[in-house]
C-alpha positions in Angstrom: 10.8 -42.8 -7.1 13.3 -43.2 -4.2 12.3 -43.4 -0.5 14.4 -40.9 1.5 15.3 -41.7 5.1 16.6 -38.7 7.0 18.8 -40.1 9.8 20.7 -36.9 10.6 21.2 -36.4 14.3 20.2 -40.0 15.1 22.5 -42.1 17.3 23.6 -45.7 16.7 21.7 -48.0 15.9 18.8 -45.7 14.7 20.2 -45.0 11.2 20.6 -48.7 10.4 17.2 -49.6 11.9 15.4 -46.7 10.0 17.1 -47.7 6.8 16.2 -51.4 7.3 12.5 -50.5 7.9 12.5 -48.5 4.7 14.0 -51.4 2.7 11.6 -53.8 4.3 8.7 -51.6 3.2 9.4 -52.1 -0.5 9.7 -55.1 -2.8 12.2 -53.3 -5.0 13.4 -49.9 -5.7 15.8 -47.3 -4.2 16.2 -46.1 -0.6 18.3 -43.0 0.0 19.6 -42.8 3.6 20.9 -39.4 4.7 23.3 -39.3 7.6 25.6 -36.7 9.1 28.7 -38.8 9.9 31.0 -41.4 8.4 30.3 -44.1 11.1 26.6 -44.0 10.3 27.4 -44.1 6.6 29.6 -47.1 7.0 27.1 -49.0 9.2 24.2 -48.4 6.7 26.4 -49.5 3.8 27.3 -52.7 5.8 23.6 -53.4 6.3 22.9 -53.0 2.6 25.8 -55.2 1.5 24.9 -57.8 4.1 21.3 -57.9 2.7 22.8 -58.3 -0.8 21.9 -54.9 -2.2 23.9 -52.6 -4.5 24.8 -49.4 -2.8 27.1 -46.4 -3.1 27.5 -43.1 -1.2 28.3 -39.5 -1.9 29.1 -36.6 0.3 27.6 -33.1 -0.2 28.2 -30.2 2.2 29.2 -32.5 5.0 26.1 -34.7 4.6 26.4 -38.4 3.5 23.8 -39.8 1.0 23.7 -43.6 0.7 21.9 -44.9 -2.3 20.6 -48.5 -1.9 19.0 -50.4 -4.7 16.8 -53.2 -3.5 17.6 -55.7 -6.3 19.4 -58.6 -4.6 22.8 -59.6 -6.0 23.7 -63.1 -6.9 24.4 -65.4 -3.9 28.2 -65.2 -4.5 28.2 -61.4 -4.3 26.0 -61.0 -1.2 28.3 -60.4 1.7 27.2 -62.5 4.6 23.7 -63.1 3.3 22.3 -66.0 5.2 18.8 -67.2 4.4 19.0 -70.3 6.6 16.9 -70.1 9.7 18.9 -71.0 12.8 17.9 -71.0 16.4 20.2 -69.3 18.9 20.1 -68.3 22.6 21.8 -65.4 24.3 23.4 -65.6 27.8 23.7 -62.1 29.3 26.2 -62.1 32.2 26.3 -58.4 33.0 24.2 -55.2 32.8 27.0 -53.7 30.7 28.5 -54.7 27.4 32.3 -54.7 27.1 34.9 -53.5 29.5 35.9 -49.9 30.3 33.4 -47.2 31.0 30.4 -48.4 33.0 28.2 -45.6 31.5 29.2 -46.6 27.9 28.8 -50.3 28.7 25.2 -49.7 29.9 24.5 -47.6 26.8 25.9 -50.4 24.5 23.9 -53.1 26.3 20.7 -51.1 26.0 21.4 -50.5 22.3 22.2 -54.2 21.8 18.9 -55.3 23.3 17.0 -52.7 21.4 18.5 -53.8 18.2 17.7 -57.5 18.8 14.0 -56.8 18.2 14.8 -55.4 14.8 16.5 -58.6 13.6 14.9 -60.9 11.0 15.6 -63.9 13.2 14.9 -63.5 16.9 16.7 -65.5 19.5 14.9 -68.5 20.9 15.7 -67.4 24.5 17.6 -64.7 26.4 19.0 -65.8 29.7 20.3 -63.5 32.4 22.8 -64.4 35.0 24.9 -62.5 37.6 24.5 -58.7 37.2 22.6 -59.4 33.9 19.5 -60.0 36.0 19.2 -56.3 36.6 18.1 -55.9 33.0 15.0 -57.9 33.6 14.1 -56.2 37.0 12.1 -53.2 37.8 13.9 -50.0 36.9 15.7 -51.4 33.9 15.7 -49.2 30.8 15.4 -52.3 28.7 12.1 -53.6 30.2 9.8 -52.5 27.4 12.0 -54.0 24.7 12.3 -57.3 26.6 8.5 -57.4 27.0 8.1 -56.8 23.3 10.6 -59.6 22.5 8.7 -61.9 24.9 5.4 -61.0 23.2 7.1 -62.1 19.9 7.9 -65.6 21.4 11.4 -65.0 22.8 11.7 -66.8 26.2 13.2 -64.5 28.9 14.8 -66.4 31.8 16.6 -65.0 34.9 18.8 -67.1 37.2 17.0 -67.6 40.5 20.3 -67.8 42.5 21.4 -64.5 41.0 18.1 -62.8 41.7 18.3 -64.0 45.3 21.9 -62.8 45.6 21.1 -59.3 44.4 17.7 -59.1 46.3 15.8 -58.8 43.0 13.5 -61.9 43.1 10.4 -59.8 44.0 11.4 -57.1 41.4 11.6 -59.4 38.4 9.5 -57.5 35.8 9.7 -59.7 32.7 10.1 -63.4 32.0 10.5 -66.1 34.6 13.0 -67.5 37.1 15.2 -70.4 36.0 18.0 -72.5 37.3 21.6 -73.4 36.1 20.5 -76.8 34.8 18.1 -75.2 32.3 20.7 -72.6 31.4 23.3 -75.3 30.7 20.8 -77.4 28.8 19.8 -74.5 26.5 23.4 -73.5 25.9 24.3 -77.1 24.9 21.2 -77.5 22.6 21.4 -74.2 20.6 24.0 -72.0 19.0 24.9 -69.6 21.8 25.9 -65.9 22.1 27.5 -65.1 25.5 27.7 -61.4 26.5 
């Protein structure tokens, strides 16, 4: 019997996360993700292929049904499947992600941080510099997720000079204050993602 995951009306990245949770809940079998747009369909299918599962989709009355069979493919067929554990750190340089609309950039950053907690491999550390320190301060919409990541062992660090510059040192709400030496050291020791 297949597990159905109704993702209609859900915004990115919810359809992918909901489907991943359903797949994680079974050792083998079929998950049917139901979405109402092609972007969500494509994203869910990318997840399935990345995990090494067979999948196909069909459209009925404007609704997309993605059928995912949790029976891993052979290693040469699994797109991007990486079972090696690797440590990485993230350097966040702004409270927005990408260039262009500030409103969209804030939404993308919030979605990125939210999605981090759903990954199989969590970052070793998330470091905030420049306007990125706003994400770890009181009033940030990402605080609860960052606290959850911290509770799972992810080190959360904010640049002390940056906190001082923006007058946020007393408003730091998650993690601890760090310095540029520590940031540079971690960036040199681990695989790094810079946002």
